[in-house]
PASEMAR-515717 format. One record per atom (N, C-alpha, C, O, CB): residue in one letter; y, z, x. Coordinates in steps of 0.1 Angstrom, whole numbers, plus 2048, in hexadecimal, padded with zeros to 3 digits. Glycine has a CB too. Layout:
<marses>
AYZX...
</marses>
This chain:
<marses>
MEA9534541MEA954353EMEA954B54AMEA955754AME9C546535TEA8544556TEA754B563TEB554B56ATEBC54156ATE9D54556CAEB955756FAEC5558576AEC4560583AEBB569583AED055E56DTECC55C58DTECC564599TED856D599TEE3569596TECC55A5A6PED657A59DPEE158359DPEED57D5A5PEEB5785B0PEDD5905A3EEF957D59FEF045775A5EF0C5815ADEF0A58D5ADEF0D57159AAF1757C5B4AF205855BBAF2758E5B1AF2958A5A5AF2A57D5C3PF2A59A5B5PF315A45ABPF3D59E5A5PF455985ABPF345B05B3TF3E5A0597TF4959B590TF525A758BTF5D5A5586TF44592584SF4D5B358CSF545BF588SF595C6594SF545C459FSF4B5C857FPF635CF593PF695D659EPF5E5DE5A6PF555E359FPF745DF59AVF5F5DE5B3VF555E55BBVF575F45B9VF635F95B9VF565E15CAIF4C5FC5B7IF4D60A5B6IF506105C3IF4960D5CDIF416105AFAF5A6185C4AF5D61E5D1AF526275D6AF4D62F5CEAF6B6265D0PF4E6265E3PF4462F5E8PF4863E5E6PF536425E8PF4262C5F7GF3D6455E2GF3F6545E0GF436575D2GF436635CEGF4A6595E9SF4664D5C9SF4A6505BCSF3E6505B2SF3364C5B6SF546455B7DF406555A6DF3565659DDF31649598DF39641593DF3965F591AF24645599AF1F638595AF16639589AF0F62F586AF176325A1TF16644582TF0E646576TF1063C56CTF06636567TF10654570AF1C639568AF1F62F55DAF1A621561AF1461A559AF2E62F55AAF1C61D56DAF18610572AF0960F572AF0360556EAF1E60D580FF0261A577FEF4619577FEEE61A569FEE4613567FEEE625580REF4621561REEF622553REF061454CREE7610544REF862C54BAEFB60D54FAEFC5FF549AEF15F654EAEEC5EE546AF0A5FA54DAEEE5F755BAEE35EF560AED55F355AAECD5EA557AEE25EF56FYED3600558YEC7605553YEC6600544YEBB5FC540YEC7615553AED060053DAED05FC52FAECE5ED52DAECA5E8523AEDD600528NED15E5538NED05D7537NEC25D253ANEC05C6539NEDA5D1541REB95DB53EREAB5D7540REA55D3532REA85D9528REA35E2547YE9C5C9532YE955C5526YE8A5CF523YE815D252CYE905B7526TE8A5D5517TE7F5DE513TE7A5D9505TE825D34FDTE835EC513WE6E5DD501WE695DA4F4WE6F5E24E9WE725EE4ECWE5A5DB4F3EE715DD4DDEE765E54D2EE6C5EF4CEEE605ED4D0EE795DB4C6PE705FB4C9PE676044C4PE5E5FE4B9PE625F64B2PE6E6114BEGE516024B9GE485FD4B0GE405F14B5GE3A5E94AEGE4F5F84A3FE415EF4C2FE385E54C9FE2A5E64C4FE245F04C5FE395E64D8GE245DA4BFGE175DB4B9GE0C5D64C2GE005D74BEGE175D34ADGE0F5D14CEGE045CC4D7GE025BD4D5GE075B74CCGDF75D44D4YDFA5B84DFYDF75AA4DFYDEA5A74E6YDE55B04EDYE035A14E5RDE559B4E5RDD95974EBRDDA5894F1RDE45824EFRDCD5974E1GDD05854F9GDD05774FEGDC5575508GDBC57E50AGDDD574505RDC556A50FRDBC56751ARDC256B527RDCF56A529RDB855851BCDBA570531CDC057353ECDB856C549CDAC56B548CDBF583541IDBF566552IDBA55E55DIDBF56356AIDCA56656CIDBD54F55BWDB5565574WDB9569581WDB455E58BWDA955958AWDB2577585EDBD55B594EDBA55059EEDBE5555ACEDC955B5AEEDC154359BQDB65515B6QDBA5555C4QDB55495CDQDA95465CEQDB35625C8PDBF5435D4PDBB5385DDPDB253D5E8PDB45485EDPDC75315E3GDA85355ECGDA05395F7GDA7539605GDB0531607GD945305F8VDA354260EVDA954361BVD9E542625VD93546623VDB155061DADA253D631AD9853C63CAD8C534638AD8053963BAD9554A642GD8D52A631GD8252162DGD7A526620GD7152061CGD78521638ED7E53261BED7853760FED7C52F603ED86529602ED7B54660DAD7352F5F9AD765275ECAD8052F5E4AD8253B5E5AD695265E4DD875275DCDD9152D5D2DD895365C8DD7D5335C6DD995225CBRD8F5405C3RD895495BARD905495ADRD9D5475ACRD885575BFRD8954A5A2RD8F54A594RD8755258BRD7A55258BRD9153B58FAD8D559582AD86561577AD8F56056BAD9B55F56BAD8456F57CED8856055FED8F55F552ED88568548ED7C569548ED8E55054DGD9056F540GD8B578536GD9557952BGD9E570529GD8958553CTD95583523TD9E586518TDA459451ATD9E59C521TD9758450AFDAF596513FDB55A3515FDBC5A7508FDBF59F4FFFDBF5A3520VDBE5B4506VDC65BA4FBVDCF5C4501VDCA5CD509VDBD5BF4F0VDDC5C44FEVDE55CF501VDE85D54F4VDEF5CF4EBVDF25CA509GDE45E24F2GDE65E84E5GDF35EE4E3GDFC5EE4ECGDDC5F34E4ADF65F34D7AE035F94D4AE056054DDAE1060A4DFAE045FD4C5DDFA60B4E2DDFB6174EBDDFD6124FADDFD61B503DDEE61F4EALDFF6054FCLE015FF509LDF55FF512LDF65FB51DLE0C607510KDEA60350DKDDD603515KDD85F4515KDD75EE50BKDD360C510ADD45F0521ADCF5E2523ADC05E2524ADBA5EA52BADD55DB52FTDBA5DA51CTDAB5D851CTDA85CA520TDAD5C051ATDA55DC50EVDA05C852BVD9C5BB52FVD8D5B952EVD865C2531VDA15B953EED895AE528ED7B5AB526ED7759E52CED7F59552DED775AC517GD6A59C52FGD6558F533GD6658D542GD63582547GD6C58552CID6A59754AID6B595559ID625A055FID655AC55EID7A59755DAD5859B566AD4E5A456CAD525AB579AD4F5B657CAD4159D56EDD5A5A3581DD5F5A858EDD685B458BDD735B3585DD6659D596ED645C0590ED6C5CC58DED7A5CB593ED835D058DED655D8593AD7B5C659FAD885C65A6AD925BC59EAD9E5C059CAD875C15B4ID8D5B159AID955A7592ID995AD584IDA45AC580ID8E59A591HD8F5B357EHD915BA571HD9C5C4572HDA55C556AHD845C056CKD9B5CD57DKDA55D757FKDB35D1582KDBD5D657DKDA15E058AADB35C6589ADC05C058DADC75BB581ADD35BC57FADBE5B5597LDC05B4578LDC65AE56CLDCB5BA563LDD65B955ELDBC5A6564ADC25C4561ADC65CF558ADD35D655EADDB5DA556ADBB5D9556SDD35D756BSDDE5DE571SDEB5D656FSDF65DD56DSDDB5E0580QDEB5C9570QDF75C156EQDFC5C3560QE085C455EQDF55B2571LDF35C2556LDF75C3548LDFD5D1545LE075D253ELDEB5C153FWDF75DC54BWDFC5E9549WE095EB54FWE125F1549WDF25F354EEE0B5E655BEE175E8563EE235E155BEE2E5E755BEE165E2571VE215D5556VE2B5CE54FVE2F5D6542VE3A5D853FVE275C054CAE245DA53BAE265E152EAE2E5EE530AE375F1528AE195E4527IE2A5F653AIE3060353CIE3F60253FIE4760B53DIE2960B547HE435F6545HE515F4549HE595EF53DHE655EE53DHE535EA554RE525EC532RE595E7526RE5C5F351CRE635F1512RE515DD51FVE575FF51FVE5960A516VE6860E516VE6E60F521VE5061651BRE6D61050BRE7C61450ARE7D62350ARE7962A502RE8260E4FDRE84627515RE87635517RE96637519RE9B62F521RE7E63C523SE9C641513SEAA642515SEAE646524SEA564A52BSEB064D50CFEBA643527FEBF646535FEBD655538FEB9659543FECE642536EEC065D52DEEBF66C52FEEB0670532EEAD67953AEEC4673523QEA766952BQE9966D52DQE9466A53BQE8D672541QE90665523TE9965E540TE9465A54DTE9C660559TE97664563TE9564B54EHEA9661557HEB2665562HEBB67155FHEC5673566HEBB659566GEB8678554GEC1683551GEC268E55BGECC69555BGEBC68A544EEB968F564EEB969A56FEEBE69457CEEBD69B586EEAC6A0570NEC468857CNEC8682588NED8680588NEDE68057ENEC267458ATEDD67F594TEEB67B595TEEC66E59DTEE266A5A4TEF468659DFEF766659CFEF86595A1FF056575A8FF106595A2FEF664E597TF056555B5TF116535BDTF116465C4TF076415C9TF1265E5C8AF1D63F5C3AF1E6325C9AF1E6325D8AF2463B5DEAF2B62B5C4GF166295DEGF176275EDGF1E61A5F0GF296175EAGF086265F2DF196135FADF206075FEDF1D5FB5F4DF145FC5ECDF1D60360CTF245F05F5TF215E45EETF1F5D95F7TF275D6600TF2D5E15E4DF135D25F5DF105C65FEDF0D5BA5F5DF0F5BB5E9DF055C9608AF065B05FAAF035A45F3AEF95A75E8AEF85A05DEAEFE5995FCVEF15B25EAVEE65B55E0VEED5BD5D4VEE85BB5C9VEDB5BE5E6GEF75C45D7GEFE5CC5CCGF035D95D1GF035DC5DDGEF45CE5C1TF075E15C8TF0D5EE5CCTF025F95CCTEFA5FA5C3TF175F35C1EF016005D7EEF760A5D9EEFA6165CFEF0561A5CEEEF760F5E8VEEF61B5C9VEF06275C1VEE66315C7VEDA62F5C7VEEC6235B2IEEC63C5CCIEE56475D2IEE16515C8IEEA6575C1IEED64D5DEVED46555C7VED065E5BDVECF66C5C3VECB66E5CEVEC265A5B8GED46765BBGED36845BEGECC68B5B3GECA6855A8GEE168A5C1GEC96985B4GEC269F5AAGEB369E5ABGEAE69E5B6GEC769A59CKEAC69C5A0KE9E69C59FKE986925A8KE8E6945AFKE9969A591NE9D6865A8NE9867B5B0NEA06785BDNEA266C5C1NE9766E5A8AEA66825C3AEAE6815CFAEA66795D9AE9A67C5DBAEB268E5D4GEAC6705E0GEA56685EAGEA365A5E5GEA26505EDGE9866E5EEDEA36585D8DEA264A5D3DEAF6435D4DEBA64A5D4DE9D64B5C4REAF6365D4REBB62E5D5REB96215CDREAE61C5CBREBF62B5E3YEC461C5C8YEC460F5C0YED06075C5YED960C5CCYEC46125B1RECF5FA5C2REDB5F25C2REDD5EB5B5RED35E75AFREDB5E85CEIEE95E95B1IEEC5E35A4IEF65D85A6IEFF5D95AEIEF05ED599QEF55CD59DQEFF5C359EQEFF5BC590QEF45B758BQEFC5B85A9NF0A5BB58ANF0C5B457DNF025BA573NEFB5B256CNF0A5A557EDF015C7572DEF85CE569DEE95CA56BDEE15CB561DEFC5CB55AVEE65C7577VED85C557BVED45CE586VEDC5CF590VED55B657EVEC95D5585VEC45DD591VEBE5D359BVEB35CE598VEB95E858CTEC45D15A6TEC05C65AFTEB85CC5BBTEB15C55C2TECC5C05B5MEB85DA5BCMEAF5E05C6MEAB5EE5C1MEB35F55BCMEB75E15D4VE9E5F15C4VE985FE5C0VE926035CDVE8A5FC5D4VE8E5FD5B5HE956105D1HE8F6165DCHE8B6245D7HE9362D5D6HE996185E9RE7E6265D4RE796325CDRE6E6385D5RE666315DBRE7562F5BFHE6D6465D4HE6264D5DAHE5864F5CFHE5B6555C5HE6765B5E0IE4C64A5D1IE4164B5C7IE3464F5CEIE2F6485D7IE3F63D5C0HE2F65B5CAHE226605CFHE2165F5DEHE1765A5E3HE176575C8GE2A6645E5GE296655F3GE2C6595FBGE29658607GE1C66A5F7TE3164F5F4TE356425FBTE4263E5F6TE476435EBTE2A6375FAVE486345FCVE5562E5F7VE536205F4VE4C6185FBVE60630602VE5861B5E8VE5760D5E5VE656085E4VE6E60E5DEVE4F60B5D7TE685FD5EATE755F65E9TE735E85E3TE6C5E05E8TE7B5F55F8IE7B5E65D8IE7A5DA5D1IE875D35D0IE915D95CDIE745DC5C2FE885C65D4FE945BE5D3FE925B35C8FE895AC5C9FE975B85E1TE9B5B35BETE9A5A95B4TEA359D5B8TEAF59F5BATE9E5AF5A6EE9D5915B8EEA45865BDEEA957D5B1EEB35765B3EE9C57E5C6SEA257D5A6SEA657559ASEA057C58ESE9758458FSEA256759BTEA7579583TEA3580576TEA157656BTEA656A56CTEAD58A572TE9A57A560TE99572554TEA2579549TEA0585547TE8A57154FDEAB572543DEB3577539DEAD57552BDEAB56A527DEC1571539TEA9580525TEA257F518TEAC57E50CTEA857B501TE9958A516GEB858050FGEC2582504GEC35904FFGECD5934F8GEBE5794F8SEBA598503SEBA5A74FFSEB75AF50CSEB15BA50BSEAF5AA4F4GEBC5AA517GEBA5B1524GEB25A852EGEAD59D52AGEB15BE521YEB25AC53AYEAC5A4544YE9F5A9549YE9B5B5547YEB65A4551LE9759F54ELE8A5A2554LE8A59D562LE8F592564LE7E59C54CSE845A456CSE8459F579SE7A59357ASE6F594575SE7F5AA583RE7F588580RE7657C581RE7157B590RE6457B591RE7E57057ECE7957B59ACE7457A5A8CE795865AFCE8558A5AFCE7A56D5AFYE6F58D5B5YE7359A5BCYE6959D5C7YE5E5975C7YE745A55B2TE6C5A55D1TE645A95DBTE615B85DATE695BF5D5TE6A5A55E9SE565BC5E0SE525CA5E0SE4C5CE5EDSE435C75F2SE485CD5D4QE505D95F3QE4C5DD600QE495ED5FFQE525F45FBQE555DA60BYE3D5F1603YE3A5FF604YE3D604613YE3A5FC61CYE2C602600SE42610614SE44615622SE42624622SE4262B618SE52611626DE4162962FDE40637631DE4D63E62FDE5763A634DE3A63A63FPE4D649626PE5A650623PE6165662FPE6D658630PE5865A619AE5965A639AE5E661645AE6365764FAE6E659654AE5466B64BSE5A64E653SE5E64565ESE6463865ASE6B631661SE51642666GE6263464DGE67628648GE5F61C64CGE62610648GE7562564EEE5461E653EE4B613657EE4460E64AEE40615641EE41618661AE4160164BAE3B5FA63FAE2D5FE63EAE26601647AE3C5EB641RE285FF631RE1A60162ERE155F5626RE175F461ARE1960F625GE105EC62EGE0B5DF627GE165D5628GE215D762CGE075E2619GE115C8625GE1A5BD625GE245BC61AGE215C260FGE125B0626LE2F5B561CLE385B3611LE325AA606LE2B5A0609LE455AC616SE345AE5F9SE2F5A65EESE3B5A05E7SE455A65E5SE275AF5E4RE395935E3RE4358C5DCRE3D5885CERE325835CDRE4857F5E3FE4458B5C3FE405895B6FE4957F5AFFE5557E5B1FE405965AETE425765A7TE4956D59FTE4456E591TE3856A58ETE4855E5A4DE4B573587DE4757657ADE4D56C570DE59569571DE4B584576TE45567567TE4955F55CTE4756654FTE3B56A54CTE4255155CFE51568547FE5056F53AFE5356552FFE5A55C530FE5A57B539VE4C567523VE4E55F517VE4F56850BVE4A57350BVE43555516PE57564501PE5756C4F5PE4A56A4EDPE4755F4EAPE645684ECLE445754E9LE375744E2LE3A56D4D4LE435714CDLE325834DFAE315634D1AE3255C4C5AE405554C3AE445524B8AE305654B9GE465534CFGE5354C4CFGE5F5544CBGE6A54F4CBGE525404C6VE5D5604C7VE685694C2VE695764C9VE7357D4C8VE6756B4B3GE5E57A4D0GE5F5874D7GE545914D1GE4F58E4C7GE6C58D4D6PE5259B4D8PE585A04E5PE545974F1PE4A5904F0PE545AE4E8WE5C5974FBWE59590507WE4E59650FWE4E5A2511WE6658E510VE4458E513VE3859351AVE3658A526VE3B57E527VE2C593510LE2E58F52FLE2B58753CLE2157C539LE1657E533LE25591546SE2457053DSE1B56553CSE1556154ASE0A55B54ASE21559536EE1C564555EE17561562EE1D56A56CEE2956C56CEE19552565RE1556E576RE1A576581RE1357058ERE0757058FRE17585580VE1B56C597VE165675A4VE1A5725AEVE265765B0VE1C5595A8VE105775B6VE125815C0VE0E57C5CDVE025785CFVE0A58E5BCEE1857B5D6EE155765E4EE185815EEEE235875EEEE1E5695E7TE0E5855F6TE0F5905FFTE0E58B60DTE05584610TE0459B5FCEE17590615EE1758C623EE0B59362BEE0759E627EE2459062AAE0758D636ADFD59363EAE015A0644AE0D5A2646ADF958964AWDF85A9645WDFB5B764BWDEF5BC652WDE55BE64CWE005C1640GDF15BE65FGDE55C3667GDD95BA666GDDA5AE669GDE25D1663DDCE5BF662DDC25B7661DDC15B0653DDB75A9650DDB65C0663TDCB5B364ATDCA5AD63DTDD25A063DTDDE5A0640TDD05B7633PDCB59563APDD258863APDDB58762EPDDB58E624PDC857D639ADE457D62FADED57A624ADE5576618ADDA570619ADF756F628GDEA57960CGDE3575600GDEC5715F5GDF85725F5GDDB5815FBRDE556A5EBRDEC5655DFRDE35675D3RDD85625D3RDF15565E1QDE956E5C9QDE156F5BCQDEA56A5B1QDF656C5B1QDDD57E5BAVDE45645A7VDEB55F59BVDE456558FVDD856458DVDEA54F59AFDEC56C587FDE857257AFDEE56A56FFDFA56956EFDEB581579RDE6564566RDEB55C55BRDE656354DRDDB56754CRDE754E55BFDEF563544FDEC569537FDF055E52CFDFC55B52BFDF4576534EDE6559525EDE854E51CEDE355150EEDDD55B50CEDE1541522DDE6547505DDE25494F7DDE65564F2DDDF55D4EBDDD35474F6LDF355A4F5LDF85674F1LDFB5684E3LE0155F4DDLE0456A4FAADF75734DCADF95754CEADFB5844CBADF458C4D1ADEE56F4C6PE035874C2PE055954BEPDF959A4B7PDF25934B0PE125974B5LDF65A74B8LDEB5AD4B1LDEF5AF4A2LDFA5B149ELDE75BB4B7GDE45AE499GDE75B048BGDED5A3484GDEF5A4478GDF05BB489
</marses>
C-alpha cells in the first residue's frame, strides 16, 4: 500500500503558466474522511528511548476521537505526554476533514515555477502569497507555508495509497524564521502507519514515529505513538 513519488509522467508545466488545475488535482487526491465521520476509540501508547544513560519511558492510556474531531485521552498522569498524544490525534483528524478547493484556496492564485526531482513548484499569490508547494503525479510533495509568524517546510518522501486518495507516510518537517530563513529547531522526520478502521475504513493512524535531530542544547530525540484496539464509536 506504500508508494514513493515517481518521476513526472505528465507534461511539465511551463514556468509562469497557470498551475491551478494541476494543484487542484493534487489537492483532490488527498485522502479525507467521508462526511458523517462518527469517531473512534482505542488504546494509546507513548514510548521514548532513554538518552545519556536515562531509562526508557513508556505510558499507556485510552482515547476517544469524537465525531466533532475532539480527542480525549485518559489514564495518563504525565501532562506533557497526555498533551502530546492528544495533539497527534487532533492533528491527524483535522487533516482528514473534507473541505472543497474553493473553501481552502478560493482566494489564492497558483503559478508554475521550476520543476526538479521533487516536483513542479507551485507559487501561491493572493491571500496566502509567499506560500509555495511542489506537486508530482497528483501528490503534494513539498509544502512551504507561513503559519503564526514562522515558516514550516515539509517534504513528503513516500505515501500510502488508500484507494480513495493518498496519505503521507514518510516526510520531514522543518521550522524556520520567515525573514532570515534560519532554522528554528532540529529537523523532524515522521513515519506514519495508517489502517482502515474495522478493516473497511475510514483510515486512521495506528503508529507515528517522530525522530528529531539535535539542535543547540536540545539533544536528538525519538518518540513513538501507537494507537491500538481501534474501534468505531457506536
